[in-house]
BABAFI-63700 format. One record per residue: residue number from 1; residue in one letter; x, y, z of N, C-alpha, C in turn. Coordinates in steps of 0.1 Angstrom, whole numbers, plus 5000, padded with zeros to 4 digits. Layout:
residues N
<atom><resi>NUM</resi><resn>A</resn><n_x>X</n_x><n_y>Y</n_y><n_z>Z</n_z><ca_x>X</ca_x><ca_y>Y</ca_y><ca_z>Z</ca_z><c_x>X</c_x><c_y>Y</c_y><c_z>Z</c_z></atom>
...
***
This chain:
residues 108
<atom><resi>1</resi><resn>X</resn><n_x>5809</n_x><n_y>7175</n_y><n_z>5277</n_z><ca_x>5815</ca_x><ca_y>7162</ca_y><ca_z>5275</ca_z><c_x>5829</c_x><c_y>7161</c_y><c_z>5282</c_z></atom>
<atom><resi>2</resi><resn>X</resn><n_x>5837</n_x><n_y>7171</n_y><n_z>5280</n_z><ca_x>5850</ca_x><ca_y>7172</ca_y><ca_z>5286</ca_z><c_x>5849</c_x><c_y>7174</c_y><c_z>5301</c_z></atom>
<atom><resi>3</resi><resn>X</resn><n_x>5839</n_x><n_y>7182</n_y><n_z>5305</n_z><ca_x>5837</ca_x><ca_y>7184</ca_y><ca_z>5319</ca_z><c_x>5832</c_x><c_y>7172</c_y><c_z>5326</c_z></atom>
<atom><resi>4</resi><resn>X</resn><n_x>5824</n_x><n_y>7163</n_y><n_z>5320</n_z><ca_x>5819</ca_x><ca_y>7151</ca_y><ca_z>5326</ca_z><c_x>5831</c_x><c_y>7142</c_y><c_z>5329</c_z></atom>
<atom><resi>5</resi><resn>X</resn><n_x>5841</n_x><n_y>7141</n_y><n_z>5319</n_z><ca_x>5853</ca_x><ca_y>7133</ca_y><ca_z>5321</ca_z><c_x>5861</c_x><c_y>7139</c_y><c_z>5332</c_z></atom>
<atom><resi>6</resi><resn>X</resn><n_x>5863</n_x><n_y>7152</n_y><n_z>5332</n_z><ca_x>5871</ca_x><ca_y>7158</ca_y><ca_z>5343</ca_z><c_x>5865</c_x><c_y>7155</c_y><c_z>5356</c_z></atom>
<atom><resi>7</resi><resn>X</resn><n_x>5852</n_x><n_y>7156</n_y><n_z>5357</n_z><ca_x>5845</ca_x><ca_y>7153</ca_y><ca_z>5370</ca_z><c_x>5847</c_x><c_y>7139</c_y><c_z>5374</c_z></atom>
<atom><resi>8</resi><resn>X</resn><n_x>5846</n_x><n_y>7130</n_y><n_z>5365</n_z><ca_x>5848</ca_x><ca_y>7115</ca_y><ca_z>5368</ca_z><c_x>5863</c_x><c_y>7113</c_y><c_z>5373</c_z></atom>
<atom><resi>9</resi><resn>X</resn><n_x>5872</n_x><n_y>7119</n_y><n_z>5366</n_z><ca_x>5886</ca_x><ca_y>7118</ca_y><ca_z>5370</ca_z><c_x>5889</c_x><c_y>7124</c_y><c_z>5383</c_z></atom>
<atom><resi>10</resi><resn>X</resn><n_x>5883</n_x><n_y>7136</n_y><n_z>5385</n_z><ca_x>5885</ca_x><ca_y>7143</ca_y><ca_z>5398</ca_z><c_x>5879</c_x><c_y>7135</c_y><c_z>5409</c_z></atom>
<atom><resi>11</resi><resn>X</resn><n_x>5868</n_x><n_y>7129</n_y><n_z>5407</n_z><ca_x>5862</ca_x><ca_y>7121</ca_y><ca_z>5418</ca_z><c_x>5871</c_x><c_y>7109</c_y><c_z>5421</c_z></atom>
<atom><resi>12</resi><resn>X</resn><n_x>5877</n_x><n_y>7102</n_y><n_z>5411</n_z><ca_x>5886</ca_x><ca_y>7091</ca_y><ca_z>5413</ca_z><c_x>5898</c_x><c_y>7095</c_y><c_z>5421</c_z></atom>
<atom><resi>13</resi><resn>X</resn><n_x>5904</n_x><n_y>7107</n_y><n_z>5417</n_z><ca_x>5916</ca_x><ca_y>7112</ca_y><ca_z>5423</ca_z><c_x>5913</c_x><c_y>7116</c_y><c_z>5438</c_z></atom>
<atom><resi>14</resi><resn>X</resn><n_x>5902</n_x><n_y>7122</n_y><n_z>5440</n_z><ca_x>5899</ca_x><ca_y>7126</ca_y><ca_z>5454</ca_z><c_x>5894</c_x><c_y>7115</c_y><c_z>5463</c_z></atom>
<atom><resi>15</resi><resn>X</resn><n_x>5888</n_x><n_y>7105</n_y><n_z>5457</n_z><ca_x>5882</ca_x><ca_y>7094</ca_y><ca_z>5466</ca_z><c_x>5892</c_x><c_y>7084</c_y><c_z>5471</c_z></atom>
<atom><resi>16</resi><resn>X</resn><n_x>5904</n_x><n_y>7084</n_y><n_z>5465</n_z><ca_x>5914</ca_x><ca_y>7074</ca_y><ca_z>5468</ca_z><c_x>5927</c_x><c_y>7081</c_y><c_z>5472</c_z></atom>
<atom><resi>17</resi><resn>X</resn><n_x>5934</n_x><n_y>7075</n_y><n_z>5482</n_z><ca_x>5947</ca_x><ca_y>7081</ca_y><ca_z>5486</ca_z><c_x>5957</c_x><c_y>7080</c_y><c_z>5475</c_z></atom>
<atom><resi>18</resi><resn>X</resn><n_x>5956</n_x><n_y>7069</n_y><n_z>5467</n_z><ca_x>5966</ca_x><ca_y>7068</ca_y><ca_z>5456</ca_z><c_x>5958</c_x><c_y>7061</c_y><c_z>5444</c_z></atom>
<atom><resi>19</resi><resn>X</resn><n_x>5960</n_x><n_y>7067</n_y><n_z>5433</n_z><ca_x>5954</ca_x><ca_y>7062</ca_y><ca_z>5420</ca_z><c_x>5964</c_x><c_y>7061</c_y><c_z>5409</c_z></atom>
<atom><resi>20</resi><resn>X</resn><n_x>5965</n_x><n_y>7050</n_y><n_z>5403</n_z><ca_x>5974</ca_x><ca_y>7048</ca_y><ca_z>5391</ca_z><c_x>5965</c_x><c_y>7047</c_y><c_z>5379</c_z></atom>
<atom><resi>21</resi><resn>X</resn><n_x>5965</n_x><n_y>7056</n_y><n_z>5370</n_z><ca_x>5959</ca_x><ca_y>7055</ca_y><ca_z>5357</ca_z><c_x>5969</c_x><c_y>7048</c_y><c_z>5348</c_z></atom>
<atom><resi>22</resi><resn>X</resn><n_x>5965</n_x><n_y>7037</n_y><n_z>5343</n_z><ca_x>5975</ca_x><ca_y>7028</ca_y><ca_z>5336</ca_z><c_x>5968</c_x><c_y>7021</c_y><c_z>5324</c_z></atom>
<atom><resi>23</resi><resn>X</resn><n_x>5977</n_x><n_y>7015</n_y><n_z>5316</n_z><ca_x>5972</ca_x><ca_y>7006</ca_y><ca_z>5305</ca_z><c_x>5972</c_x><c_y>6992</c_y><c_z>5310</c_z></atom>
<atom><resi>24</resi><resn>X</resn><n_x>5960</n_x><n_y>6986</n_y><n_z>5311</n_z><ca_x>5959</ca_x><ca_y>6973</ca_y><ca_z>5317</ca_z><c_x>5956</c_x><c_y>6973</c_y><c_z>5332</c_z></atom>
<atom><resi>25</resi><resn>X</resn><n_x>5958</n_x><n_y>6963</n_y><n_z>5339</n_z><ca_x>5956</ca_x><ca_y>6962</ca_y><ca_z>5353</ca_z><c_x>5969</c_x><c_y>6958</c_y><c_z>5360</c_z></atom>
<atom><resi>26</resi><resn>X</resn><n_x>5969</n_x><n_y>6960</n_y><n_z>5374</n_z><ca_x>5982</ca_x><ca_y>6956</ca_y><ca_z>5381</ca_z><c_x>5986</c_x><c_y>6941</c_y><c_z>5378</c_z></atom>
<atom><resi>27</resi><resn>X</resn><n_x>5976</n_x><n_y>6932</n_y><n_z>5376</n_z><ca_x>5979</ca_x><ca_y>6918</ca_y><ca_z>5373</ca_z><c_x>5984</c_x><c_y>6916</c_y><c_z>5359</c_z></atom>
<atom><resi>28</resi><resn>X</resn><n_x>5978</n_x><n_y>6924</n_y><n_z>5350</n_z><ca_x>5982</ca_x><ca_y>6923</ca_y><ca_z>5336</ca_z><c_x>5984</c_x><c_y>6936</c_y><c_z>5329</c_z></atom>
<atom><resi>29</resi><resn>X</resn><n_x>5995</n_x><n_y>6943</n_y><n_z>5333</n_z><ca_x>5998</ca_x><ca_y>6956</ca_y><ca_z>5326</ca_z><c_x>6000</c_x><c_y>6954</c_y><c_z>5311</c_z></atom>
<atom><resi>30</resi><resn>X</resn><n_x>5995</n_x><n_y>6964</n_y><n_z>5304</n_z><ca_x>5995</ca_x><ca_y>6962</ca_y><ca_z>5289</ca_z><c_x>6006</c_x><c_y>6971</c_y><c_z>5282</c_z></atom>
<atom><resi>31</resi><resn>X</resn><n_x>6015</n_x><n_y>6976</n_y><n_z>5290</n_z><ca_x>6027</ca_x><ca_y>6983</ca_y><ca_z>5284</ca_z><c_x>6038</c_x><c_y>6983</c_y><c_z>5294</c_z></atom>
<atom><resi>32</resi><resn>X</resn><n_x>6050</n_x><n_y>6984</n_y><n_z>5290</n_z><ca_x>6062</ca_x><ca_y>6984</ca_y><ca_z>5298</ca_z><c_x>6062</c_x><c_y>6995</c_y><c_z>5309</c_z></atom>
<atom><resi>33</resi><resn>X</resn><n_x>6057</n_x><n_y>7007</n_y><n_z>5306</n_z><ca_x>6057</ca_x><ca_y>7018</ca_y><ca_z>5315</ca_z><c_x>6047</c_x><c_y>7015</c_y><c_z>5326</c_z></atom>
<atom><resi>34</resi><resn>X</resn><n_x>6036</n_x><n_y>7010</n_y><n_z>5323</n_z><ca_x>6026</ca_x><ca_y>7006</ca_y><ca_z>5333</ca_z><c_x>6031</c_x><c_y>6995</c_y><c_z>5342</c_z></atom>
<atom><resi>35</resi><resn>X</resn><n_x>6038</n_x><n_y>6985</n_y><n_z>5336</n_z><ca_x>6043</ca_x><ca_y>6974</ca_y><ca_z>5343</ca_z><c_x>6054</c_x><c_y>6979</c_y><c_z>5353</c_z></atom>
<atom><resi>36</resi><resn>X</resn><n_x>6062</n_x><n_y>6989</n_y><n_z>5349</n_z><ca_x>6072</ca_x><ca_y>6994</ca_y><ca_z>5358</ca_z><c_x>6066</c_x><c_y>7002</c_y><c_z>5369</c_z></atom>
<atom><resi>37</resi><resn>X</resn><n_x>6055</n_x><n_y>7010</n_y><n_z>5366</n_z><ca_x>6049</ca_x><ca_y>7017</ca_y><ca_z>5377</ca_z><c_x>6043</c_x><c_y>7008</c_y><c_z>5387</c_z></atom>
<atom><resi>38</resi><resn>X</resn><n_x>6036</n_x><n_y>6997</n_y><n_z>5383</n_z><ca_x>6031</ca_x><ca_y>6987</ca_y><ca_z>5392</ca_z><c_x>6042</c_x><c_y>6981</c_y><c_z>5400</c_z></atom>
<atom><resi>39</resi><resn>X</resn><n_x>6053</n_x><n_y>6977</n_y><n_z>5394</n_z><ca_x>6064</ca_x><ca_y>6971</ca_y><ca_z>5401</ca_z><c_x>6069</c_x><c_y>6980</c_y><c_z>5412</c_z></atom>
<atom><resi>40</resi><resn>X</resn><n_x>6070</n_x><n_y>6993</n_y><n_z>5409</n_z><ca_x>6075</ca_x><ca_y>7002</ca_y><ca_z>5419</ca_z><c_x>6066</c_x><c_y>7003</c_y><c_z>5431</c_z></atom>
<atom><resi>41</resi><resn>X</resn><n_x>6053</n_x><n_y>7005</n_y><n_z>5428</n_z><ca_x>6043</ca_x><ca_y>7006</ca_y><ca_z>5439</ca_z><c_x>6042</c_x><c_y>6993</c_y><c_z>5447</c_z></atom>
<atom><resi>42</resi><resn>X</resn><n_x>6043</n_x><n_y>6981</n_y><n_z>5440</n_z><ca_x>6042</ca_x><ca_y>6969</ca_y><ca_z>5447</ca_z><c_x>6054</c_x><c_y>6967</c_y><c_z>5456</c_z></atom>
<atom><resi>43</resi><resn>X</resn><n_x>6066</n_x><n_y>6971</n_y><n_z>5451</n_z><ca_x>6078</ca_x><ca_y>6970</ca_y><ca_z>5459</ca_z><c_x>6078</c_x><c_y>6978</c_y><c_z>5471</c_z></atom>
<atom><resi>44</resi><resn>X</resn><n_x>6071</n_x><n_y>6990</n_y><n_z>5471</n_z><ca_x>6069</ca_x><ca_y>6998</ca_y><ca_z>5482</ca_z><c_x>6058</c_x><c_y>6993</c_y><c_z>5492</c_z></atom>
<atom><resi>45</resi><resn>X</resn><n_x>6050</n_x><n_y>6983</n_y><n_z>5487</n_z><ca_x>6039</ca_x><ca_y>6978</ca_y><ca_z>5495</ca_z><c_x>6028</c_x><c_y>6988</c_y><c_z>5496</c_z></atom>
<atom><resi>46</resi><resn>X</resn><n_x>6027</n_x><n_y>6997</n_y><n_z>5486</n_z><ca_x>6017</ca_x><ca_y>7008</ca_y><ca_z>5486</ca_z><c_x>6003</c_x><c_y>7002</c_y><c_z>5483</c_z></atom>
<atom><resi>47</resi><resn>X</resn><n_x>5993</n_x><n_y>7008</n_y><n_z>5489</n_z><ca_x>5980</ca_x><ca_y>7005</ca_y><ca_z>5486</ca_z><c_x>5975</c_x><c_y>7016</c_y><c_z>5476</c_z></atom>
<atom><resi>48</resi><resn>X</resn><n_x>5969</n_x><n_y>7011</n_y><n_z>5465</n_z><ca_x>5965</ca_x><ca_y>7021</ca_y><ca_z>5455</ca_z><c_x>5953</c_x><c_y>7015</c_y><c_z>5447</c_z></atom>
<atom><resi>49</resi><resn>X</resn><n_x>5946</n_x><n_y>7023</n_y><n_z>5441</n_z><ca_x>5935</ca_x><ca_y>7019</ca_y><ca_z>5431</ca_z><c_x>5942</c_x><c_y>7021</c_y><c_z>5417</c_z></atom>
<atom><resi>50</resi><resn>X</resn><n_x>5937</n_x><n_y>7013</n_y><n_z>5408</n_z><ca_x>5941</ca_x><ca_y>7014</ca_y><ca_z>5394</ca_z><c_x>5929</c_x><c_y>7016</c_y><c_z>5385</c_z></atom>
<atom><resi>51</resi><resn>X</resn><n_x>5932</n_x><n_y>7024</n_y><n_z>5374</n_z><ca_x>5922</ca_x><ca_y>7027</ca_y><ca_z>5364</ca_z><c_x>5928</c_x><c_y>7023</c_y><c_z>5351</c_z></atom>
<atom><resi>52</resi><resn>X</resn><n_x>5921</n_x><n_y>7013</n_y><n_z>5344</n_z><ca_x>5926</ca_x><ca_y>7008</ca_y><ca_z>5331</ca_z><c_x>5921</c_x><c_y>7018</c_y><c_z>5320</c_z></atom>
<atom><resi>53</resi><resn>X</resn><n_x>5929</n_x><n_y>7026</n_y><n_z>5315</n_z><ca_x>5925</ca_x><ca_y>7036</ca_y><ca_z>5305</ca_z><c_x>5921</c_x><c_y>7029</c_y><c_z>5292</c_z></atom>
<atom><resi>54</resi><resn>X</resn><n_x>5926</n_x><n_y>7017</n_y><n_z>5289</n_z><ca_x>5922</ca_x><ca_y>7010</ca_y><ca_z>5277</ca_z><c_x>5908</c_x><c_y>7006</c_y><c_z>5277</c_z></atom>
<atom><resi>55</resi><resn>X</resn><n_x>5901</n_x><n_y>7006</n_y><n_z>5289</n_z><ca_x>5887</ca_x><ca_y>7002</ca_y><ca_z>5289</ca_z><c_x>5878</c_x><c_y>7014</c_y><c_z>5288</c_z></atom>
<atom><resi>56</resi><resn>X</resn><n_x>5884</n_x><n_y>7026</n_y><n_z>5287</n_z><ca_x>5875</ca_x><ca_y>7038</ca_y><ca_z>5287</ca_z><c_x>5883</c_x><c_y>7049</c_y><c_z>5279</c_z></atom>
<atom><resi>57</resi><resn>X</resn><n_x>5879</n_x><n_y>7051</n_y><n_z>5266</n_z><ca_x>5886</ca_x><ca_y>7061</ca_y><ca_z>5258</ca_z><c_x>5885</c_x><c_y>7075</c_y><c_z>5263</c_z></atom>
<atom><resi>58</resi><resn>X</resn><n_x>5873</n_x><n_y>7078</n_y><n_z>5269</n_z><ca_x>5872</ca_x><ca_y>7092</ca_y><ca_z>5275</ca_z><c_x>5882</c_x><c_y>7095</c_y><c_z>5286</c_z></atom>
<atom><resi>59</resi><resn>X</resn><n_x>5883</n_x><n_y>7085</n_y><n_z>5295</n_z><ca_x>5893</ca_x><ca_y>7086</ca_y><ca_z>5305</ca_z><c_x>5907</c_x><c_y>7087</c_y><c_z>5299</c_z></atom>
<atom><resi>60</resi><resn>X</resn><n_x>5910</n_x><n_y>7078</n_y><n_z>5289</n_z><ca_x>5923</ca_x><ca_y>7077</ca_y><ca_z>5283</ca_z><c_x>5928</c_x><c_y>7091</c_y><c_z>5278</c_z></atom>
<atom><resi>61</resi><resn>X</resn><n_x>5918</n_x><n_y>7098</n_y><n_z>5271</n_z><ca_x>5922</ca_x><ca_y>7111</ca_y><ca_z>5266</ca_z><c_x>5920</c_x><c_y>7122</c_y><c_z>5277</c_z></atom>
<atom><resi>62</resi><resn>X</resn><n_x>5910</n_x><n_y>7120</n_y><n_z>5285</n_z><ca_x>5907</ca_x><ca_y>7131</ca_y><ca_z>5295</ca_z><c_x>5918</c_x><c_y>7132</c_y><c_z>5306</c_z></atom>
<atom><resi>63</resi><resn>X</resn><n_x>5925</n_x><n_y>7121</n_y><n_z>5309</n_z><ca_x>5935</ca_x><ca_y>7122</ca_y><ca_z>5320</ca_z><c_x>5947</c_x><c_y>7130</c_y><c_z>5315</c_z></atom>
<atom><resi>64</resi><resn>X</resn><n_x>5950</n_x><n_y>7129</n_y><n_z>5302</n_z><ca_x>5961</ca_x><ca_y>7137</ca_y><ca_z>5297</ca_z><c_x>5958</c_x><c_y>7152</c_y><c_z>5298</c_z></atom>
<atom><resi>65</resi><resn>X</resn><n_x>5946</n_x><n_y>7156</n_y><n_z>5296</n_z><ca_x>5942</ca_x><ca_y>7170</ca_y><ca_z>5297</ca_z><c_x>5941</c_x><c_y>7174</c_y><c_z>5312</c_z></atom>
<atom><resi>66</resi><resn>X</resn><n_x>5936</n_x><n_y>7165</n_y><n_z>5320</n_z><ca_x>5934</ca_x><ca_y>7168</ca_y><ca_z>5334</ca_z><c_x>5947</c_x><c_y>7171</c_y><c_z>5341</c_z></atom>
<atom><resi>67</resi><resn>X</resn><n_x>5958</n_x><n_y>7164</n_y><n_z>5338</n_z><ca_x>5971</ca_x><ca_y>7165</ca_y><ca_z>5344</ca_z><c_x>5980</c_x><c_y>7174</c_y><c_z>5336</c_z></atom>
<atom><resi>68</resi><resn>X</resn><n_x>5976</n_x><n_y>7177</n_y><n_z>5323</n_z><ca_x>5985</ca_x><ca_y>7184</ca_y><ca_z>5314</ca_z><c_x>5998</c_x><c_y>7176</c_y><c_z>5312</c_z></atom>
<atom><resi>69</resi><resn>X</resn><n_x>5996</n_x><n_y>7163</n_y><n_z>5312</n_z><ca_x>6008</ca_x><ca_y>7154</ca_y><ca_z>5311</ca_z><c_x>6004</c_x><c_y>7144</c_y><c_z>5299</c_z></atom>
<atom><resi>70</resi><resn>X</resn><n_x>6013</n_x><n_y>7143</n_y><n_z>5289</n_z><ca_x>6009</ca_x><ca_y>7136</ca_y><ca_z>5277</ca_z><c_x>6009</c_x><c_y>7121</c_y><c_z>5277</c_z></atom>
<atom><resi>71</resi><resn>X</resn><n_x>6015</n_x><n_y>7115</n_y><n_z>5287</n_z><ca_x>6017</ca_x><ca_y>7100</ca_y><ca_z>5287</ca_z><c_x>6010</c_x><c_y>7093</c_y><c_z>5299</c_z></atom>
<atom><resi>72</resi><resn>X</resn><n_x>6008</n_x><n_y>7080</n_y><n_z>5297</n_z><ca_x>6002</ca_x><ca_y>7071</ca_y><ca_z>5307</ca_z><c_x>6013</c_x><c_y>7061</c_y><c_z>5309</c_z></atom>
<atom><resi>73</resi><resn>X</resn><n_x>6015</n_x><n_y>7056</n_y><n_z>5322</n_z><ca_x>6007</ca_x><ca_y>7058</ca_y><ca_z>5334</ca_z><c_x>6009</c_x><c_y>7072</c_y><c_z>5340</c_z></atom>
<atom><resi>74</resi><resn>X</resn><n_x>5999</n_x><n_y>7074</n_y><n_z>5349</n_z><ca_x>6000</ca_x><ca_y>7086</ca_y><ca_z>5357</ca_z><c_x>5996</c_x><c_y>7083</c_y><c_z>5372</c_z></atom>
<atom><resi>75</resi><resn>X</resn><n_x>6004</n_x><n_y>7087</n_y><n_z>5381</n_z><ca_x>6001</ca_x><ca_y>7084</ca_y><ca_z>5395</ca_z><c_x>5997</c_x><c_y>7097</c_y><c_z>5402</c_z></atom>
<atom><resi>76</resi><resn>X</resn><n_x>5986</n_x><n_y>7095</n_y><n_z>5410</n_z><ca_x>5981</ca_x><ca_y>7106</ca_y><ca_z>5419</ca_z><c_x>5982</c_x><c_y>7101</c_y><c_z>5433</c_z></atom>
<atom><resi>77</resi><resn>X</resn><n_x>5987</n_x><n_y>7109</n_y><n_z>5442</n_z><ca_x>5988</ca_x><ca_y>7105</ca_y><ca_z>5457</ca_z><c_x>5982</c_x><c_y>7117</c_y><c_z>5464</c_z></atom>
<atom><resi>78</resi><resn>X</resn><n_x>5972</n_x><n_y>7114</n_y><n_z>5473</n_z><ca_x>5965</ca_x><ca_y>7124</ca_y><ca_z>5481</ca_z><c_x>5960</c_x><c_y>7136</c_y><c_z>5473</c_z></atom>
<atom><resi>79</resi><resn>X</resn><n_x>5955</n_x><n_y>7133</n_y><n_z>5461</n_z><ca_x>5949</ca_x><ca_y>7143</ca_y><ca_z>5453</ca_z><c_x>5959</c_x><c_y>7150</c_y><c_z>5444</c_z></atom>
<atom><resi>80</resi><resn>X</resn><n_x>5972</n_x><n_y>7148</n_y><n_z>5445</n_z><ca_x>5982</ca_x><ca_y>7155</ca_y><ca_z>5438</ca_z><c_x>5988</c_x><c_y>7146</c_y><c_z>5427</c_z></atom>
<atom><resi>81</resi><resn>X</resn><n_x>5990</n_x><n_y>7152</n_y><n_z>5415</n_z><ca_x>5997</ca_x><ca_y>7145</ca_y><ca_z>5404</ca_z><c_x>6011</c_x><c_y>7143</c_y><c_z>5408</c_z></atom>
<atom><resi>82</resi><resn>X</resn><n_x>6016</n_x><n_y>7131</n_y><n_z>5407</n_z><ca_x>6030</ca_x><ca_y>7128</ca_y><ca_z>5410</ca_z><c_x>6038</c_x><c_y>7127</c_y><c_z>5397</c_z></atom>
<atom><resi>83</resi><resn>X</resn><n_x>6033</n_x><n_y>7119</n_y><n_z>5387</n_z><ca_x>6040</ca_x><ca_y>7119</ca_y><ca_z>5375</ca_z><c_x>6038</c_x><c_y>7105</c_y><c_z>5368</c_z></atom>
<atom><resi>84</resi><resn>X</resn><n_x>6046</n_x><n_y>7103</n_y><n_z>5358</n_z><ca_x>6046</ca_x><ca_y>7090</ca_y><ca_z>5351</ca_z><c_x>6057</c_x><c_y>7080</c_y><c_z>5356</c_z></atom>
<atom><resi>85</resi><resn>X</resn><n_x>6059</n_x><n_y>7070</n_y><n_z>5349</n_z><ca_x>6068</ca_x><ca_y>7059</ca_y><ca_z>5354</ca_z><c_x>6083</c_x><c_y>7064</c_y><c_z>5356</c_z></atom>
<atom><resi>86</resi><resn>X</resn><n_x>6088</n_x><n_y>7073</n_y><n_z>5347</n_z><ca_x>6101</ca_x><ca_y>7078</ca_y><ca_z>5348</ca_z><c_x>6103</c_x><c_y>7086</c_y><c_z>5361</c_z></atom>
<atom><resi>87</resi><resn>X</resn><n_x>6093</n_x><n_y>7095</n_y><n_z>5364</n_z><ca_x>6094</ca_x><ca_y>7103</ca_y><ca_z>5376</ca_z><c_x>6092</c_x><c_y>7094</c_y><c_z>5388</c_z></atom>
<atom><resi>88</resi><resn>X</resn><n_x>6083</n_x><n_y>7084</n_y><n_z>5387</n_z><ca_x>6081</ca_x><ca_y>7075</ca_y><ca_z>5398</ca_z><c_x>6094</c_x><c_y>7068</c_y><c_z>5401</c_z></atom>
<atom><resi>89</resi><resn>X</resn><n_x>6102</n_x><n_y>7064</n_y><n_z>5391</n_z><ca_x>6114</ca_x><ca_y>7057</ca_y><ca_z>5393</ca_z><c_x>6124</c_x><c_y>7066</c_y><c_z>5400</c_z></atom>
<atom><resi>90</resi><resn>X</resn><n_x>6125</n_x><n_y>7078</n_y><n_z>5395</n_z><ca_x>6135</ca_x><ca_y>7087</ca_y><ca_z>5402</ca_z><c_x>6131</c_x><c_y>7090</c_y><c_z>5416</c_z></atom>
<atom><resi>91</resi><resn>X</resn><n_x>6118</n_x><n_y>7091</n_y><n_z>5419</n_z><ca_x>6114</ca_x><ca_y>7094</ca_y><ca_z>5433</ca_z><c_x>6115</c_x><c_y>7081</c_y><c_z>5441</c_z></atom>
<atom><resi>92</resi><resn>X</resn><n_x>6114</n_x><n_y>7069</n_y><n_z>5435</n_z><ca_x>6116</ca_x><ca_y>7057</ca_y><ca_z>5442</ca_z><c_x>6131</c_x><c_y>7056</c_y><c_z>5446</c_z></atom>
<atom><resi>93</resi><resn>X</resn><n_x>6139</n_x><n_y>7058</n_y><n_z>5437</n_z><ca_x>6154</ca_x><ca_y>7057</ca_y><ca_z>5439</ca_z><c_x>6159</c_x><c_y>7067</c_y><c_z>5450</c_z></atom>
<atom><resi>94</resi><resn>X</resn><n_x>6153</n_x><n_y>7078</n_y><n_z>5450</n_z><ca_x>6157</ca_x><ca_y>7089</ca_y><ca_z>5460</ca_z><c_x>6150</c_x><c_y>7087</c_y><c_z>5474</c_z></atom>
<atom><resi>95</resi><resn>X</resn><n_x>6140</n_x><n_y>7078</n_y><n_z>5474</n_z><ca_x>6133</ca_x><ca_y>7075</ca_y><ca_z>5487</ca_z><c_x>6121</c_x><c_y>7085</c_y><c_z>5489</c_z></atom>
<atom><resi>96</resi><resn>X</resn><n_x>6120</n_x><n_y>7094</n_y><n_z>5479</n_z><ca_x>6109</ca_x><ca_y>7104</ca_y><ca_z>5480</ca_z><c_x>6095</c_x><c_y>7097</c_y><c_z>5479</c_z></atom>
<atom><resi>97</resi><resn>X</resn><n_x>6094</n_x><n_y>7087</n_y><n_z>5470</n_z><ca_x>6081</ca_x><ca_y>7081</ca_y><ca_z>5468</ca_z><c_x>6077</c_x><c_y>7073</c_y><c_z>5481</c_z></atom>
<atom><resi>98</resi><resn>X</resn><n_x>6086</n_x><n_y>7066</n_y><n_z>5487</n_z><ca_x>6083</ca_x><ca_y>7059</ca_y><ca_z>5500</ca_z><c_x>6078</c_x><c_y>7069</c_y><c_z>5510</c_z></atom>
<atom><resi>99</resi><resn>X</resn><n_x>6085</n_x><n_y>7081</n_y><n_z>5511</n_z><ca_x>6081</ca_x><ca_y>7091</ca_y><ca_z>5520</ca_z><c_x>6067</c_x><c_y>7096</c_y><c_z>5517</c_z></atom>
<atom><resi>100</resi><resn>X</resn><n_x>6064</n_x><n_y>7098</n_y><n_z>5505</n_z><ca_x>6051</ca_x><ca_y>7103</ca_y><ca_z>5500</ca_z><c_x>6040</c_x><c_y>7093</c_y><c_z>5505</c_z></atom>
<atom><resi>101</resi><resn>X</resn><n_x>6042</n_x><n_y>7080</n_y><n_z>5503</n_z><ca_x>6032</ca_x><ca_y>7070</ca_y><ca_z>5507</ca_z><c_x>6032</c_x><c_y>7069</c_y><c_z>5523</c_z></atom>
<atom><resi>102</resi><resn>X</resn><n_x>6042</n_x><n_y>7072</n_y><n_z>5529</n_z><ca_x>6042</ca_x><ca_y>7071</ca_y><ca_z>5544</ca_z><c_x>6035</c_x><c_y>7083</c_y><c_z>5550</c_z></atom>
<atom><resi>103</resi><resn>X</resn><n_x>6032</n_x><n_y>7093</n_y><n_z>5541</n_z><ca_x>6024</ca_x><ca_y>7104</ca_y><ca_z>5546</ca_z><c_x>6032</c_x><c_y>7115</c_y><c_z>5552</c_z></atom>
<atom><resi>104</resi><resn>X</resn><n_x>6045</n_x><n_y>7114</n_y><n_z>5551</n_z><ca_x>6054</ca_x><ca_y>7124</ca_y><ca_z>5557</ca_z><c_x>6058</c_x><c_y>7134</c_y><c_z>5546</c_z></atom>
<atom><resi>105</resi><resn>X</resn><n_x>6061</n_x><n_y>7146</n_y><n_z>5550</n_z><ca_x>6066</ca_x><ca_y>7156</ca_y><ca_z>5540</ca_z><c_x>6081</c_x><c_y>7154</c_y><c_z>5538</c_z></atom>
<atom><resi>106</resi><resn>X</resn><n_x>6086</n_x><n_y>7154</n_y><n_z>5526</n_z><ca_x>6101</ca_x><ca_y>7153</ca_y><ca_z>5524</ca_z><c_x>6108</c_x><c_y>7164</c_y><c_z>5530</c_z></atom>
<atom><resi>107</resi><resn>X</resn><n_x>6120</n_x><n_y>7162</n_y><n_z>5536</n_z><ca_x>6128</ca_x><ca_y>7172</ca_y><ca_z>5541</ca_z><c_x>6132</c_x><c_y>7182</c_y><c_z>5531</c_z></atom>
<atom><resi>108</resi><resn>X</resn><n_x>6132</n_x><n_y>7195</n_y><n_z>5533</n_z><ca_x>6136</ca_x><ca_y>7205</ca_y><ca_z>5523</ca_z><c_x>6151</c_x><c_y>7205</c_y><c_z>5522</c_z></atom>
***
């Protein structure tokens, strides 16, 4: 059962350049953190897929185990876990998130 969910999540993460696992949809976020995550991505003009965890309890629980991160939303870019809305905000403010979406590696 857990492996089925992991396989589904893994397929979503690998099939899209950017995926936001969130509560609700980009048009109707169902929590403040998901709303903030959408606002950040929209402000960047980022192209991303979204997965509404409220529509699928297996995904809602499974994504937390998949990333070893306890909260939602969760952003994945190019197959890598980026973080939740707080990390996204920090990365947005530093310019790191824009760089990530531009496909460039941040300067060390």
